[in-house]
BALUMVEX-163551 format. One record per residue (C-alpha): x, y, z. Coordinates in steps of 0.001 Angstrom, whole numbers, padded with zeros to 6 digits, always signed. Example, Ala and Ser with C-alpha at 12.3 -4.5 7.8 and 13.67 -1.06 7.14 Angstrom:
% BALUMVEX-163551
+012300-004500+007800 +013670-001060+007140 
% end
This chain:
% BALUMVEX-163551
+119811+001776+046634 +119947+000239+049859 +116970-002005+050930 +116607-002172+054780 +115067-004816+056218 +114201-003432+060311 +110974-003623+061135 +109385-001337+063755 +107750-001786+066523 +106795+001658+067621 +107557+004746+066003 +110200+006204+068592 +111865+002798+067079 +111273+003455+064059 +113275+007093+064017 +116636+004518+064907 +116390+001913+062411 +115574+004744+059573 +119374+006938+060356 +122114+005837+058434 +123596+008149+057846 +125424+011605+059440 +126931+012011+063005 +123787+011301+065696 +122987+008414+062551 +125961+005167+062980 +124790+005939+067079 +121344+005757+065749 +121848+002332+064167 +124390+001152+067504 +121475+001662+069164 +118814-000915+067415 +121701-003652+067261 +121925-003300+071456 +117986-003874+071167 +118210-006841+069203 +114969-006883+068765 +115299-005067+065713 +117208-008007+064058 +114392-010789+064384 +116249-013902+064936 +118760-013184+061995 +121739-013563+065176 +120246-017061+066461 +119751-018190+062777 +123557-017613+062039 +124595-019501+065091 +123232-022505+062604 +123990-021748+059104 +126135-023537+057204 +129141-021922+056477 +131972-021198+053654 +135481-019468+053572 +136310-017317+050737 +139902-018702+051200 +141018-015632+048276 +139842-012608+050224 +143427-012498+051326 +146231-010616+050161 +149356-012500+050022 +152503-011548+051922 +150711-011291+054947 +152373-014142+057222 +156243-011870+056181 +155010-008538+058307 +154585-008446+061822 +150809-007750+062714 +149665-004890+065856 +146170-004562+067158 +144014-001566+065505 +141548+000123+067075 +138187-001817+067442 +136693+001050+066519 +137948+001752+063413 +134820+001096+060498 +135649+000065+057312 +133237-000305+054222 +132761-003426+053130 +130889-005026+050172 +129414-007587+049310 +129536-009114+046052 +126709-011767+044378 +127038-014113+042015 +124207-013475+039022 +122160-016538+038729 +121392-016044+035170 +125400-015214+034130 +126007-017531+030314 +122152-015760+029505 +124071-011913+030041 +126952-012814+028483 +124678-014347+025511 +122688-011243+024928 +125296-009516+024816 +126730-011129+022391 +123478-010392+020645 +122763-006337+021471 +125619-005820+019856 +125507-008300+016370 +123872-005618+013598 +122606-009387+012416 +120318-010728+015760 +117282-009553+016143 +118061-008187+020025 +120432-005598+018099 +120582-002402+019996 +117260-003544+022261 +119415-001766+025686 +117605-003053+028549 +116726-000329+031498 +118361-000841+035418 +114508-002356+036453 +114215-004779+033194 +118089-006103+033794 +117421-006638+037198 +114269-008913+036572 +116192-010965+033608 +119494-011384+035357 +119230-010315+039389 +119811-011796+042185 +116479-012899+043785 +115085-010289+045995 +114987-013449+048973 +118255-013519+048647 +119632-009635+048618 +117655-009916+052261 +119099-013005+053478 +122691-010764+052765 +121603-007840+054356 +120166-009763+057240 +122795-011736+058050 +124885-008034+057429 +122390-006116+060176 +121997-009275+062562 +126270-008445+062771 +125179-004510+063862 +126554-003268+060350 +125010-000672+058566 +123739-001950+055547 +124259+001700+053648 +124215+000875+049338 +122808-002559+047283 +122612-002520+043434 +119095-002580+041866 +120149-006079+040551 +120930-006937+044084 +124910-008182+043627 +126237-005385+044911 +125755-004621+049005 +127617-002503+050510 +127997-002147+054594 +129727-000272+056930 +130547-001171+060112 +133910-001870+063257 +136941-004026+062705 +135160-004817+066024 +132013-006145+064317 +133393-007442+061104 +135450-009660+063145 +133136-010674+064571 +130641-011806+062554 +133189-013043+060161 +135302-015011+061769 +138299-012754+060772 +141254-011354+062802 +141823-007699+061200 +145298-006646+061748 +147681-003452+061102 +149913-004234+059088 +153884-002050+057710 +155947-002892+054488 +157818-000545+052999 +156596+002609+054555 +152921+001822+053955 +150448+001450+056737 +147237-000897+056198 +145004-002838+058342 +144402-006598+056406 +142184-009740+057545 +144413-012339+058273 +142525-015226+057419 +139725-015500+054667 +136154-014432+055614 +133512-016894+056663 +130083-016121+055053 +126652-018138+055115 +126595-020972+052709 +123851-020853+049863 +123770-016946+049906 +125690-016669+046181 +128469-014806+048075 +131433-015094+046532 +133233-011929+047627 +133790-010022+049932 +135454-006686+049542 +137106-004165+051842 +138257-005742+054319 +141745-004618+053710 +142248-000999+053439 +145052-001371+050965 +143313-002169+047484 +142493+000850+046160 +142544+002862+043072 +144554+005636+042162 +145220+009318+040059 +147514+009928+038418 +150689+012121+039909 +149495+015655+039261 +151023+017791+036501 +149382+021070+037580 +150859+024462+036732 +152990+023198+033642 +156029+025139+033226 +156600+026649+029953 +158519+024553+027587 +159701+025515+024096 +159555+023458+021013 +161249+024118+017910 +160178+024559+014899 +156631+024640+015898 +153839+027074+015526 +152366+027204+018638 +156204+027924+020289 +156886+028371+023543 +153793+026868+024679 +150844+024983+023574 +148531+025294+026195 +144739+024923+024728 +141255+025878+025500 +138213+024078+024891 +137786+025760+021727 +141179+025097+020597 +140897+021929+020477 +137272+022072+019252 +139416+023120+016274 +141911+020369+015864 +139605+017103+016745 +137136+018788+013725 +134135+018804+016137 +131109+020708+014526 +129799+023833+015583 +126072+023002+014872 +125682+020034+017736 +127301+020239+020773 +125621+017684+022532 +122780+018910+023190 +120038+017132+025107 +122334+014506+026927 +124194+014022+030125 +127069+012551+030643 +129283+011539+034274 +131906+012140+036454 +132896+009071+039372 +134961+010395+041849 +135823+010525+045627 +135290+013148+048431 +133815+016845+048390 +132030+017983+045375 +131312+021440+046053 +135263+022988+045522 +134665+021124+041834 +131421+022871+040790 +132910+026266+042049 +136271+025522+040024 +134298+024066+037014 +131973+028102+037279 +135474+029849+037138 +136496+027768+034093 +132626+028376+032376 +133211+032195+033248 +136606+031981+031606 +136177+030400+028681 +132675+032021+027719 +130907+028835+028116 +127282+028006+029250 +126679+026844+032908 +126396+023324+033208 +123177+022397+035964 +125564+019218+038043 +124398+016831+040107 +125533+015170+043213 +125012+011519+044040 +126741+011074+047032 +126998+006700+047749 +127881+004473+050126 +128355+005822+054034 +130766+009023+054113 +131894+011139+055923 +132790+012938+051673 +134976+016437+052524 +138314+014322+051801 +139915+017222+048571 +142784+015616+047655 +141978+014472+044572 +140033+017874+043942 +142054+018708+041058 +141679+015632+039296 +137776+015725+039557 +137849+019297+038201 +139876+018439+034908 +137520+015781+034178 +134665+017631+035078 +136236+020528+032818 +137674+018948+030021 +134361+017197+029688 +132086+020091+029427 +134304+021790+027766 +134075+019665+024556 +130078+019172+025156 +129884+022848+026215 +125394+022797+025735 +124908+018640+027590 +121970+018927+029771 +123429+018127+032789 +126529+016128+034267 +126470+014456+037418 +128715+013166+039969 +129071+010017+041522 +131768+010709+044176 +132322+007921+046983 +134235+008623+050552 +137377+006974+048746 +138791+005524+046112 +139054+002401+048062 +138108-000936+046453 +135120-001083+048073 +133555+002299+047690 +134545+002718+043846 +132443-000237+042782 +129397+000738+045149 +129674+003706+042622 +129318+002001+039538 +126707-000066+041007 +124778+003281+041668 +125596+004530+038102 +124262+001368+036602 +121662+001052+038848 +119938+004705+038119 +117497+004751+035482 +118277+008914+034612 +121887+007527+034875 +123786+008972+032468 +125058+006852+028953 +128230+008144+029281 +130741+008069+032029 +134298+009163+033016 +136740+006960+035082 +140082+009182+035803 +141804+006301+038388 +143179+002812+037936 +144812-000269+039544 +146731-002806+037849 +144110-005784+035960 +143613-008737+038946 +146862-011514+038554 +145423-014840+039737 +149369-015526+040210 +149272-013197+043300 +147945-016411+045532 +151597-018838+045041 +153772-016874+046311 +154783-014948+049458 +155488-011260+047939 +154746-007984+050842 +151834-006948+049947 +152594-003155+048466 +155095-004766+046133 +152723-007496+044503 +149415-008068+047039 +148076-004025+046394 +149109-002774+042545 +149936-006337+040928 +146520-007791+042957 +144699-005102+043079 +141280-006043+042511 +141884-009399+043439 +138609-009740+043995 +137234-006669+043017 +137558-006863+038916 +135401-010349+038586 +133032-008207+040044 +133502-004732+038393 +133645-006607+035194 +130123-007717+035740 +128920-004389+036955 +130814-002878+033551 +128731-005209+031718 +125563-004658+032746 +126136-001260+032162 +126587-001850+028192 +123487-003571+028302 +121650-000511+029384 +123496+001607+025810 +126036+003104+028384 +129653+003808+027931 +132642+003969+030822 +135571+006041+029177 +138560+004995+031379 +142167+006306+031321 +144970+003896+030345 +147662+005753+033306 +150147+007665+032934 +152648+004584+033708 +153348+003471+030158 +153612-000066+028821 +153382-000901+033072 +150803-001226+035586 +151139+001711+038802 +153425-001364+040503 +155214+000944+043043 +153868+001908+046201 +154408+004809+048073 +152013+006242+050897 +150491+008955+049652 +147334+009002+047117 +147789+008752+043721 +150334+005763+044251 +152541+003758+042000 +150572+006260+039464 +153304+008892+038615 +155386+009665+035715 +157024+006679+035646 +157200+003579+033478 +157801+000784+036389 +158182-002346+034094 +155120-003870+035107 +153803-004987+031712 +150662-005108+032342 +146969-002896+032071 +145329-000682+034755 +142133-001347+035152 +138828-000300+034316 +140923+000703+031251 +141527-003504+031064 +138038-003791+031760 +136056-005307+027794 +133346-003470+028655 +134890-000097+029051 +136723+002870+026535 +140594+002580+027103 +141955+006060+026481 +145503+006360+026031 +147207+010394+025577 +149370+012056+022370 +151455+014814+022874 +149847+017659+020314 +151205+020431+018690 +148947+022793+016423 +150286+026107+013861 +150090+028436+016078 +146626+029899+014771 +145052+031500+017869 +140892+030790+016306 +141133+028166+014478 +144198+026083+015001 +145089+023135+013003 +147488+020152+014024 +150741+020758+013423 +152506+017213+014870 +150729+014739+017081 +152485+011713+018644 +151970+009347+021120 +152680+010721+024679 +156228+008348+025809 +153890+007727+029634 +150244+006939+027980 +149263+004244+029285 +149208+000910+026857 +149330-002552+026062 +148177-007109+026719 +146520-008114+029581 +148194-011031+030804 +144494-012693+032053 +141331-010435+030244 +140518-012619+026306 +140259-009943+024063 +136242-008949+023984 +134382-009556+020046 +134790-006423+018692 +138628-006465+018691 +138684-010099+017165 +139418-008940+013705 +142611-006793+014677 +145825-008168+013556 +147583-006058+015033 +146134-007656+018890 +148330-010557+019085 +149213-011369+022667 +147716-014870+023927 +146491-015053+027110 +148437-016255+029733 +146096-017611+032472 +141545-016588+032948 +141701-014180+035894 +140589-016663+037807 +143124-018831+037288 +141992-021478+034611 +143292-022307+031801 +141602-020731+028269 +141276-022236+025611 +144560-022785+023115 +144899-019818+020850 +142984-016834+023051 +144167-013347+022321 +144105-011292+024690 +142933-008204+025318 +144785-005040+023860 +144803-001262+025139 +143889+001557+024813 +141074+001581+022320 +142145+004923+021365 +143598+008432+022423 +143582+012292+022379 +145544+014713+024177 +147228+014133+027000 +149946+016488+027112 +153042+016269+027856 +154192+017620+031144 +156621+020376+029613 +154816+021657+026174 +151443+021523+026274 +148090+020666+028149 +144998+021574+029047 +144079+025155+030615 +141667+024778+034143 +140276+026359+036742 +141933+024450+040617 +141782+025271+044025 +140100+029150+042735 +143060+030012+039862 +143770+029342+035933 +146432+026392+036043 +147309+023622+033338 +146739+019713+033313 +147537+016981+031525 +148109+013179+031688 +145208+010586+030076 +142602+011607+032921 +142480+015007+030374 +142576+012423+027259 +139494+010377+028961 +136598+012709+029282 +137662+014380+026220 +136791+011641+024433 +134016+011183+027324 +132600+014930+025955 +133749+014237+022341 +131235+010853+021860 +128455+012721+023908 +128219+015495+020837 +127848+012322+018862 +125686+010492+020953 +123833+013979+020398 +123210+013160+016977 +121813+009886+016812 +118495+009214+015631 +118191+006270+018926 +120906+005463+021475 +123965+003876+019733 +125405+001803+022621 +128483+001100+024030 +131050+003074+021842 +133320+000316+021789 +131586-002019+018781 +130917+000698+016938 +134399+002051+017000 +136299-000862+016078 +133694-001457+013120 +134647+001989+011811 +138355+000604+012386 +138162-002471+010467 +136863-000705+007450 +139787+001199+005743 +137457+003612+003513 +135961+005077+007419 +138816+004495+009344 +141411+006742+006937 +138154+010096+006848 +137276+009422+010657 +140386+009343+012245 +143629+010948+012853 +146527+007633+012710 +149468+008143+015173 +152067+006291+013750 +154788+008446+015667 +156122+006839+019849 +156291+004754+022236 +155422+004330+025896 +158535+001332+026487 +157515-002070+025316 +155633-000617+022548 +155498+001256+019403 +153103+003076+017583 +152406+002130+013730 +150013+002199+011176 +146294+001305+011768 +145470+000036+015404 +148454+000172+017820 +149103-000447+021869 +149595+003015+022598 +147166+005204+020276 +144206+001971+019579 +142529+003697+016627 +144230+007361+017440 +142533+010296+017498 +138621+011482+016144 +137778+013557+013181 +134792+014183+015475 +132187+015397+012267 +133330+012488+009833 +133311+010044+012221 +129183+011623+013703 +128199+011576+009333 +129456+007637+009351 +127687+007174+011908 +124355+009009+012079 +124931+010489+008515 +124479+014037+010366 +126015+017354+012452 +123066+017957+014600 +121616+017026+017148 +118680+015461+017650 +117064+017329+020316 +118501+020903+020371 +118074+020889+024839 +121028+022609+026176 +121441+022793+030099 +118449+024622+031575 +119203+027515+034006 +121416+027084+036883 +120446+028855+039964 +123182+029684+042967 +121850+028156+046056 +118932+029946+048024 +120700+031044+050757 +118815+030552+054631 +118694+033427+056851 +121650+032463+058957 +122459+030587+061182 +123229+027373+058136 +125044+025096+059359 +125701+023185+056381 +125017+022745+052969 +125364+020847+049691 +125591+021825+045846 +122498+022209+044190 +121238+018479+043303 +118738+015902+043108 +119222+012656+044578 +117463+009214+042561 +115954+007168+045184 +115580+003318+045596 +112342+002605+043610 +114256+004727+041000 +112880+007904+041414 +114225+010824+041243 +112967+012313+044400 +113506+016225+044517 +111804+016813+047762 +114528+014287+049339 +117510+016222+048456 +119163+018404+050777 +120416+021506+050189 +121173+023027+053974 +120283+023041+057205 +119560+025479+059608 +118266+026091+063143 +117055+029641+065325 +115840+029889+068772 +112871+031245+070109 +113327+032997+072974 +109849+033984+074118 +108132+030528+073077 +110860+028428+074404 +111422+027170+071120 +114482+025280+068882 +112736+026020+065479 +114920+023067+063040 +114787+023845+059009 +115972+021655+055714 +115669+023056+052621 +115422+021007+049515 +115418+020650+046210 +111393+021385+045511 +109438+020277+047504 +106042+018566+046218 +104149+016976+049310 +103427+013928+047358 +104806+010918+047981 +106235+008849+044894 +104001+005620+043650 +105596+002445+044901 +106637+003982+048359 +104735+004060+051705 +106016+007006+053218 +109126+009724+053083 +111291+011023+056105 +113128+014123+056768 +115853+014430+059886 +118023+016506+061588 +120696+015297+063918 +122717+016600+066647 +124484+016273+070412 +124004+017974+073548 +126533+016942+076218 +126136+012973+075827 +122706+012889+074497 +122136+012956+070564 +119171+014456+069598 +116702+014226+066196 +113755+016209+065126 +111723+014272+062265 +108803+014984+059521 +106831+012645+057697 +104939+012394+054911 +102735+009461+054957 +100201+008075+052104 +097273+007279+053738 +093721+008943+052992 +093841+012623+054601 +097061+012463+056039 +099013+015537+056672 +102563+015331+057691 +103655+015012+061020 +106177+016465+063689 +108057+014966+065852 +111383+014716+068480 +113523+012269+070179 +116121+011213+071757 +119391+008791+072090 +121392+008971+075256 +125003+007241+075100 +126614+006002+078043 +129780+004566+077417 +128795+001622+074957 +125735+000740+075986 +122663+002569+073788 +119132+003680+075373 +116356+005704+073414 +113390+007588+074818 +109979+008234+073283 +109272+010138+070857 +107358+013786+071352 +104933+015205+068943 +106153+018713+067440 +104148+021037+065502 +105620+021998+062353 +105422+022848+058818 +105982+022213+055041 +107195+025711+052870 +106750+023284+049294 +108163+024831+045906 +111466+024932+044668 +114606+025534+047674 +111492+024305+049721 +111795+023742+053521 +110262+021504+055938 +110393+023064+059590 +110001+021315+063042 +109508+023540+066256 +111573+021318+068912 +110582+022791+072869 +114271+023664+075145 +112001+020833+077175 +112538+018021+074835 +116889+018715+074476 +117590+018596+078090 +116120+021781+078563 +119082+023735+076815 +119526+027419+077339 +120824+030572+075381 +124288+030487+074008 +124471+026842+075225 +126324+024315+071366 +124558+021515+070259 +127167+020128+067858 +127530+018296+065057 +124007+019174+062885 +123323+016776+060644 +120430+016223+058020 +118757+012566+056467 +116129+011526+054157 +114680+008203+053344 +111757+006741+051442 +110202+003624+052925 +108715+000697+051024 +106049-001898+052340 +102446-001309+054835 +102159+002321+055620 +102599+003588+059397 +098835+002934+060560 +097434+005176+063464 +099284+003250+066144 +103017+003348+064935 +103479-000350+064231 +104689-000666+060760 +106530-003512+058402 +108015-001023+055937 +111722-001983+054193 +113620+001586+054596 +115732+003603+052342 +118215+005988+052316 +118219+008822+049689 +120045+011896+050900 +121990+013518+053423 +124055+016679+054567 +126314+018186+057261 +127838+017901+059717 +129603+021061+059324 +129102+023537+061498 +128086+023416+065383 +124617+025857+066579 +125361+028278+069225 +122086+028878+070219 +120412+032604+069963 +123018+032756+067681 +121461+035106+064588 +124770+035049+062029 +126556+032080+060361 +128238+029878+062767 +131862+029274+062324 +132582+026694+065284 
% end
């Protein structure tokens, strides 16, 4: 949720200041940085402001490596973590919120209420934003509570702003960027961490195990293979047909391109004879959102979760551009800041929990800094974000990992580094599985009795590579204190301070579900347009999210964070005996399965119908509202230059704003009038500015020669105001950026579903283009404004907030009448 603080001096300048994404958009911000006028006295003030150095925001072991100079134009996504002023009160509220004997029991807060009670003061947030903008960085997201600000900038600009030297290092075949010293930040602005100054610390997804070979399981009913459809798992985990998640929403965290994930979900639904689930895509932070290397992981997450809850209203995908620490925290913050965000989310990625001892020795970062210490400066920030989720009554389900009783310690220069199917001997937990505010889900191997329609369990045991064990540093939460099997004492806290004597550390997993075993069983999905089979705890976690969504569907009121209720059931012998199937066989390396809670399977796997009756007393949904209609996006007249999946974006005010949700962009040339027609299609164009905003804006940018052009439409709230349309240019000459005044254009709004905005730009305004010339990298962006609305002279002092973006994908050949393939 961005809170830009640029003060505009004319309508033409406002164009540059509002644009924050897409191809032409980085250049636009650079243009404003060059003028300096937009930043007031922020840069000058920074020169005399007191500063402090964050000494812990440095990877250990860098002095052992040989540095080299990176390209100064390399762009990094960094995040600023701000300390919350009422942390103690926040912790106390969580304790009261989940204590049935307290008056605040289950009095969950909205994101706005959380901000009011526990958020960072707005003046502090704005001061940090001004500091970043004054350093010529682009602020791309700000959490609703103000405790997280993400920004994007080049290595050169970050070096200059934070007085660091970012170098390139190589260790054990891994090449990465990292800062050699701690960043210098303004003192007194509550900045406790800068995340993302290196490209080494990242979350990883498990090693892909698609296409499981047919194995054998002698003596078991499902021999020779035990690959299951959703309906077969409904039977084995006792999911009632009367409740399939109606009225609920759920979501998945991921990264990169989402369009292929949605296409594979549609194939899965068709094959499994399940209803189509509406999907909302929330691309958060700075793009591009083009990486497709983790597609199979997100295929598994979406198809496992909707397979278990096929009648949910919708599923939301919060996708970042990467799994680097700063990008992951940005999507976590976007979820808890979203007033319409799902009550349950899934994260099938992880990294080793924070090890405070990392700063005490010099080991090469890929061996220690990356995996043992991943999250050295992220975990404390992410913990507060996930604590906020529990205060809002939400649950994160997190995969325990596929490295047995260890976290992914080894380093390999590929995605999923260290998270292969092998125990790596480092007895720590994956994060966020290790979080006190996440439900950690372990994996099991499940064999049926061989029945085709309504199979039953023949055997289920802990998978040898399921994550599980004891945290070394995170103390057990209140709901674990009655579990005698959780008995490993903590060493020190994640910050290195001593715990009181006898403090027990967090045990994981909390629960378990089928993961498969690579050889003999798994879950049927679609990936890359073809049927295949997948497994791992990345299957277990979304299965649990889907099953919990069914439980939530039947509840009279939201149940809140799942763990306190699950542990209450587990600690009640009579309820536990009927609500869970206890996994008593198996090992994951250091730990053995046993009776009751254990470090390989937690409480075990659910008997969903019984668990549902225990928690809410019935097996039918409270609101029998299934998925709404899913319509294919309206194909515009070609050329279609770029397209987004159907979605509804949320603006900084917390409004779901379909008219700022870009579906596609197109261009058409009219030879008779020498006019370029720019067209943007949105989810639903209402022509109404939401309460709290003063204007909304739609843009298309493109490049011709060395010049960047834009076409803009704006809708304001002044009485009697109508949409306005204009265009302008930004010329790039080496490192110099100059902009011209905007030209007023004609245009039109076509309201309704799949509504469109058209802007008519004369050829003369775009370099006197002629037939068959190419306009490069068209991209779209939308924004909402808060504050003083523009007056007739163009003066304004609005705070400008990015909402959605699209492209670039294809170029446009002037005069072409079919889709460009360039």
